[in-house]
Structure formats: C-alpha cells, structure tokens
C-alpha positions as a printed Julia matrix, in Angstrom:
102×3 Matrix{Float64}:
 -13.35   18.23  -20.42
 -11.55   18.35  -17.08
  -7.8    18.54  -16.86
  -6.2    15.11  -16.6
  -3.09   13.55  -15.13
  -1.51   10.63  -16.96
  -0.05    7.91  -14.75
   2.19    5.25  -16.24
   3.76    2.56  -14.05
   5.74   -0.57  -14.79
   6.03   -3.3   -12.15
   8.07   -6.49  -11.97
   5.63   -9.42  -11.87
   7.58  -11.27   -9.14
   6.07  -14.63   -8.19
   2.62  -15.49   -6.82
   4.17  -15.84   -3.33
   6.6   -12.91   -3.26
   6.91   -9.27   -4.1
   9.83   -6.9    -4.68
   9.39   -3.29   -3.69
  12.17   -1.37   -5.47
   9.92    0.15   -8.16
   7.32    1.12   -5.57
   9.86    3.46   -3.93
  11.37    4.67   -7.23
  11.34    8.45   -7.65
   9.57    9.15   -4.35
  11.19   11.42   -1.77
  10.41   11.81    1.93
   7.66    9.17    2.0
   5.35    9.67    4.98
   1.94    8.25    5.8
  -0.05    7.43    8.93
  -3.02    5.11    9.38
  -5.13    5.43   12.54
  -8.53    4.45   13.83
 -10.93    5.89   16.35
 -13.04    4.2    19.01
 -16.03    3.97   16.66
 -14.12    1.98   14.03
 -13.44    4.87   11.67
 -10.12    4.75    9.84
  -8.0     7.71    8.72
  -5.13    7.67    6.24
  -2.98   10.8     6.08
   0.19   11.28    4.1
   2.25   13.58    2.0
   2.04   13.19   -1.78
   4.88   10.65   -1.85
   3.36    8.64    0.98
  -0.04    8.4    -0.68
   1.54    7.53   -4.03
   3.61    4.83   -2.31
   0.45    3.25   -0.87
  -1.28    3.55   -4.25
   1.59    1.8    -6.0
   1.58   -0.93   -3.34
  -2.15   -1.56   -3.85
  -1.8    -1.49   -7.65
   1.14   -3.9    -7.67
  -0.74   -6.35   -5.48
  -3.83   -6.07   -7.7
  -2.11   -6.21  -11.09
   0.55   -8.9   -10.59
  -0.3   -12.59  -10.1
  -0.64  -13.38   -6.4
  -2.04  -16.38   -4.55
  -5.21  -15.8    -2.58
  -4.16  -14.84    0.92
  -0.91  -13.16   -0.09
  -0.33  -10.22    2.25
   2.12   -7.52    3.24
   2.75   -5.9     6.62
   3.46   -2.19    7.07
   3.82   -0.03   10.15
   0.89    2.3    10.79
   3.2     5.28   10.38
   6.01    5.23    7.86
   8.76    7.76    7.25
  12.45    7.89    6.47
  13.16    7.93   10.2
  12.92    5.06   12.68
   9.69    3.08   12.95
   7.16    5.1    14.9
   4.37    2.61   15.56
   4.16   -0.93   16.84
   0.78   -2.1    15.46
   0.73   -3.13   11.83
  -1.32   -2.46    8.73
  -1.85   -5.76    6.9
  -2.81   -5.5     3.23
  -3.95   -8.77    1.68
  -5.49  -10.09   -1.52
  -8.16  -12.78   -1.87
  -9.85  -14.34   -4.88
 -13.33  -13.35   -3.75
 -15.1   -11.47   -1.0
 -15.17  -13.54    2.2
 -18.42  -14.21    4.04
 -19.37  -11.68    6.71
 -17.88  -12.37   10.13
C-alpha cells in the first residue's frame, strides 16, 4: 500500500448565494498562485503549496456547500500577499449540469 496523506476540512455552509472565506485561508502562509494561458488555449496553474491548497479548498467549498446554479467567485490570475499583480480575472463557477457545447 502506498503512503497516504489524511486531509480533514470543515467549512461553514454559508448560504446558497454567498460564501465566507476565512476557513479557506486558515493555517496557510505566503499564499501564491498564478494562472496563465498560451496562444493555443493551454492553461497553466503554478503555485506554492499554500497557493495550491488555497485553490483546492476554494473548489471543495464551492462543491460541498449548497450553492445556486450559476454561483461564482472572481480571483486575480496571480495572487500573493502583496498588491494585486494582474488585471484579468479567473472566474470559478458552479452549475447544476454540464452546459451544451458553445
């Protein structure tokens, strides 16, 4: 059997139309991540361990707490403890089912 890592998280359920973020940041230091894309449509996500865990917690909280279809959150493409570095946004949203192809 491979070594394992146990992850245990507890999130406030908020409301279907809102989300608090305090527990997403809890215990994480020096959060940094960057999302970028290339001309061919490829997407890269880079981050330190705290930055990737922050994004993971954000995705899990959105998935595991009751949210209305279409609920979304906006993040800068690069996040750190310093001033905002990027103007474009990363929008993360939840829907009830997969939308039709565009």
